[in-house]
C-alpha positions as CSV (number, residue, x, y, z in Angstrom):
1,X,-14.4,-0.2,-15.0
2,X,-17.0,-3.1,-15.1
3,X,-20.4,-2.3,-12.5
4,X,-20.9,-5.5,-10.5
5,X,-23.5,-3.7,-8.4
6,X,-24.8,-0.1,-8.7
7,X,-22.1,0.9,-6.2
8,X,-19.5,-1.7,-7.0
9,X,-17.0,-1.7,-9.7
10,X,-14.0,-3.4,-10.6
11,X,-11.5,-3.7,-13.7
12,X,-8.0,-3.9,-14.9
13,X,-5.1,-1.1,-14.9
14,X,-1.8,-1.0,-17.2
15,X,0.3,2.5,-17.3
16,X,3.6,3.2,-18.9
17,X,5.5,6.1,-17.6
18,X,8.8,7.2,-19.1
19,X,11.2,9.6,-17.8
20,X,14.1,11.9,-19.1
21,X,16.4,13.4,-15.9
22,X,18.2,16.3,-17.9
23,X,18.5,17.9,-21.5
24,X,21.2,16.6,-23.2
25,X,22.4,13.3,-24.8
26,X,23.8,12.4,-21.4
27,X,20.0,12.5,-20.1
28,X,19.4,9.7,-17.3
29,X,16.5,7.5,-18.3
30,X,13.8,5.7,-16.4
31,X,10.9,3.8,-17.4
32,X,8.2,2.0,-15.6
33,X,5.0,-0.4,-16.1
34,X,2.2,-1.5,-13.9
35,X,-0.3,-4.1,-14.5
36,X,-3.1,-4.7,-12.2
37,X,-6.5,-5.3,-10.8
38,X,-8.8,-2.4,-8.9
39,X,-12.2,-2.3,-6.9
40,X,-14.3,1.0,-6.5
41,X,-16.9,1.6,-4.1
42,X,-19.1,4.4,-5.2
43,X,-20.5,6.5,-2.2
44,X,-22.0,9.4,-4.1
45,X,-23.3,8.8,-7.7
46,X,-25.5,12.0,-9.1
47,X,-26.0,12.9,-12.6
48,X,-23.1,15.3,-12.2
49,X,-21.0,13.9,-9.6
50,X,-19.3,10.9,-9.2
51,X,-17.3,10.2,-5.5
52,X,-15.7,6.7,-4.8
53,X,-12.7,4.8,-2.9
54,X,-11.0,2.3,-4.6
55,X,-8.1,-0.1,-3.9
56,X,-5.6,-1.5,-6.5
57,X,-3.2,-4.3,-6.7
58,X,-0.7,-5.7,-9.1
59,X,2.8,-6.2,-10.5
60,X,5.5,-3.3,-11.1
61,X,8.5,-3.1,-12.9
62,X,10.8,-0.6,-13.8
63,X,14.1,0.2,-15.6
64,X,16.9,3.3,-14.9
65,X,19.6,3.9,-17.3
66,X,22.2,6.4,-15.9
67,X,23.9,7.1,-19.4
68,X,27.2,8.4,-17.5
69,X,29.5,6.4,-19.4
70,X,29.6,3.3,-17.0
71,X,26.4,1.9,-18.7
72,X,24.8,1.3,-15.4
73,X,21.5,0.0,-15.7
74,X,19.1,-0.8,-13.0
75,X,16.2,-3.2,-12.9
76,X,13.6,-4.5,-10.5
77,X,9.9,-5.8,-10.3
78,X,7.6,-6.3,-7.3
79,X,4.4,-5.9,-6.4
80,X,2.1,-2.8,-5.7
81,X,-1.1,-1.8,-3.7
82,X,-2.8,1.5,-3.8
83,X,-5.4,3.1,-2.0
84,X,-7.2,6.2,-3.8
85,X,-10.1,8.8,-2.8
86,X,-11.6,10.2,-6.4
87,X,-14.3,12.8,-7.5
88,X,-15.6,13.5,-10.9
89,X,-17.2,16.4,-11.7
90,X,-19.3,16.5,-15.1
91,X,-20.0,19.8,-16.9
92,X,-22.2,18.2,-19.7
93,X,-22.4,14.8,-20.9
94,X,-19.1,14.0,-21.9
95,X,-16.5,16.4,-20.4
96,X,-15.7,16.8,-16.5
97,X,-12.6,17.0,-14.0
98,X,-11.5,14.8,-11.5
99,X,-10.0,15.1,-8.3
100,X,-8.0,12.6,-6.7
101,X,-5.5,11.0,-3.5
102,X,-3.9,8.6,-3.9
103,X,-1.4,6.7,-1.7
104,X,0.9,3.7,-3.2
105,X,3.0,1.3,-1.8
106,X,5.6,-0.3,-4.0
107,X,7.7,-3.4,-3.0
108,X,10.6,-4.3,-5.0
109,X,12.6,-7.3,-3.6
110,X,14.9,-8.0,-6.5
111,X,16.5,-5.0,-8.1
112,X,19.7,-5.6,-10.1
113,X,22.3,-2.9,-11.1
114,X,24.9,-3.8,-13.5
115,X,27.6,-1.8,-15.9
116,X,29.5,-2.5,-18.8
117,X,32.4,-3.5,-16.7
118,X,30.8,-6.3,-15.1
119,X,30.5,-4.9,-11.9
120,X,26.8,-5.7,-10.5
121,X,24.8,-5.9,-7.2
122,X,21.5,-7.2,-6.4
123,X,19.1,-5.2,-3.3
124,X,15.9,-5.0,-2.1
125,X,13.5,-1.9,-1.6
126,X,10.8,-2.6,0.3
127,X,7.7,-1.0,1.2
128,X,8.5,2.3,-0.8
129,X,5.5,4.9,-0.8
130,X,4.4,7.6,-2.3
131,X,1.6,10.0,-1.8
132,X,-0.3,11.6,-5.1
133,X,-2.5,15.0,-4.9
134,X,-3.7,15.5,-8.6
135,X,-6.7,16.9,-10.7
136,X,-7.1,16.3,-14.3
137,X,-9.7,16.9,-17.2
138,X,-11.7,13.7,-18.5
139,X,-13.9,12.5,-21.4
140,X,-17.0,10.2,-20.7
141,X,-17.1,7.8,-23.8
142,X,-20.4,6.3,-22.6
């Protein structure tokens, strides 16, 4: 995150996700990549607390392998938008804890499904939303 003003920051975002459903060689597998930009408005910044709201926008791509003998694979890409509220609590100079709330909206207008038998289909998944509440530990590099 780059500080544009004392209370405003912006930056870039890259995330990769890899999922395995099941626990055998026939497990279903999925992966996703998000690449975007964000802006953050910091409402409260002290030595030990940082509370801010943010907006993210970017491109998302996913792939899903059913791994069921048909060779079925689904692929798609589109845009995402996210609104988030975050709180960071620092215990010392470097370590802290983060609490966050995200509302994510994905739009995947071009999804294709195909299998090894030559069957294929195209469809659209518009405006799929997700709500995420979470917490985590963090390390501050600066």
